[in-house]
C-alpha positions, 0 to 999 in steps of 0.5 A, spaced: 500 499 500 502 506 498 504 511 503 501 517 502 506 523 503 501 527 506 497 525 511 491 528 516 489 523 522 483 525 526 486 533 525 481 537 529 482 545 529 478 551 533 479 558 534 475 559 540 467 556 540 469 556 532 470 548 530 474 550 523 476 542 523 474 536 526 477 529 526 479 530 519 482 524 515 486 526 508 491 523 504 495 527 499 500 522 494 506 524 491 506 526 483 498 527 484 494 533 483 489 534 489 484 540 490 480 541 496 473 543 494 468 548 499 464 553 500 467 560 502 469 560 510 469 552 511 477 551 513 480 550 507 486 555 508 485 553 516 487 546 512 492 548 508 496 552 514 496 545 517 500 541 511 506 547 512 506 548 519 503 555 520 498 552 525 498 545 529 492 541 530 489 542 537 488 534 536 490 528 532 496 529 526 499 531 521 504 526 517 509 528 512 512 520 508 508 517 515 512 521 520 507 525 525 510 533 523 510 534 532 516 528 531 521 531 528 526 535 530 527 543 528 533 541 523 528 535 520 521 541 520 526 547 517 529 542 511 521 540 510 518 547 509 524 547 504 520 542 500 515 546 500 512 553 495 506 557 496 503 560 490 498 565 493 491 569 492 491 574 487 499 572 486 502 577 492 507 579 487 510 586 490 508 592 486 515 595 488 520 590 485 521 587 479 518 581 476 526 578 476 526 581 483 519 578 485 522 570 482 529 572 485 526 573 492 525 565 495 532 564 493 536 570 496 531 569 503 533 562 503 538 559 499 543 564 500 546 562 492 551 566 488 548 572 485 550 568 479 547 562 480 541 566 482 540 569 476 541 562 473 535 560 476 531 566 475 532 566 467 531 558 467 524 558 470 522 564 466 524 561 460 520 555 462 514 559 463 514 563 457 516 569 460 520 573 455 526 576 458 524 583 456 519 582 462 525 581 467 525 589 468 517 591 469 513 591 474 507 588 476 503 593 474 505 592 467 503 586 467 497 582 464 493 578 469 495 572 466 502 574 466 503 575 473 500 568 474 507 566 471 511 570 475 507 567 481 508 560 479 515 562 476 516 565 483 514 558 486 518 554 482 525 557 483 527 554 488 525 545 486 520 546 491 516 537 491 510 541 494 506 547 491 500 549 493 495 553 491 491 558 495 485 560 490 489 562 483 483 563 480 480 568 484 477 574 480 479 571 473 475 571 467 472 564 464 478 565 458 483 567 463 481 561 468 481 556 464 489 558 462 490 558 469 488 551 470 492 548 464 499 553 466 498 548 473 496 542 469 502 542 464 507 545 469 505 540 474 507 534 469 513 537 466 516 539 473 513 532 477 511 537 484 505 535 488 500 540 487 494 542 493 489 547 491 484 550 493 479 552 490 471 553 488 472 552 481 468 546 479 466 542 475 473 546 472 478 543 477 475 535 475 479 536 468 486 536 471 486 533 479 487 527 480 483 527 486 478 531 489 476 532 497 470 536 500 469 540 506 463 542 510 461 543 517 468 542 519 470 535 516 471 532 509 465 528 506 469 526 501 475 524 498 476 520 492 477 521 483 473 526 480 469 521 477 467 519 483 465 525 486 461 526 479 457 519 482 456 521 490 449 521 492 451 526 497 445 532 496 450 537 499 456 534 495 450 534 489 448 541 490 455 545 491 458 542 484 450 543 481 450 550 484 457 552 481 456 548 473 448 553 473 453 559 475 458 558 471 453 557 465 449 563 467 456 567 466 457 564 460 451 565 457 452 574 460 459 574 455 
């Protein structure tokens, strides 16, 4: 039996009287894209923060390759965090920095590499993500929405991470650009072979490039499985959620 790369075992988390996660079980496998769906405010971001150690569970365990995170030494946790990268909602590029400086930032903060090595890695990622050399000195305000997404992904991949976390990567984008970003994530995941974890509400779009889907509702995981399996689920909450977003997307397309 394959050991999950990341596994939640009965993880619970509350803030005061607000129970965000309740005995969550979840398995994330190496080399796959796992997308976590659910309504706004159900705990998707809280869950993903447990993966990178920004939050600790009140009870239960978060495992990495079969080992509980809390059993790891500080040096091991530091090495583990170096395997992760994060693509923030809205790209989160620094407006005062050029494209080159934004992409180079993780290398300058953590790796302490020589300037020439930083330059080499940045331009390699730019080329691989179809970013022309002439954009390196531009600022985020000068870029299109799609270009900003590619720069954010280049920044996330410049450290050669094993796991990339995406927090609502297509929020606020029109349907055409949203589809382009999804294709970009899928294409580069295959190219770089990272494990992807995505928070999204873009149903059914995420079904086409995710290997696994997990749905949170009322502080619990109510579904975990393949896109095909969730389409066949009998749970009325799942059916209503999927149907609601499908109808909403159809309305939006009809307005274009």
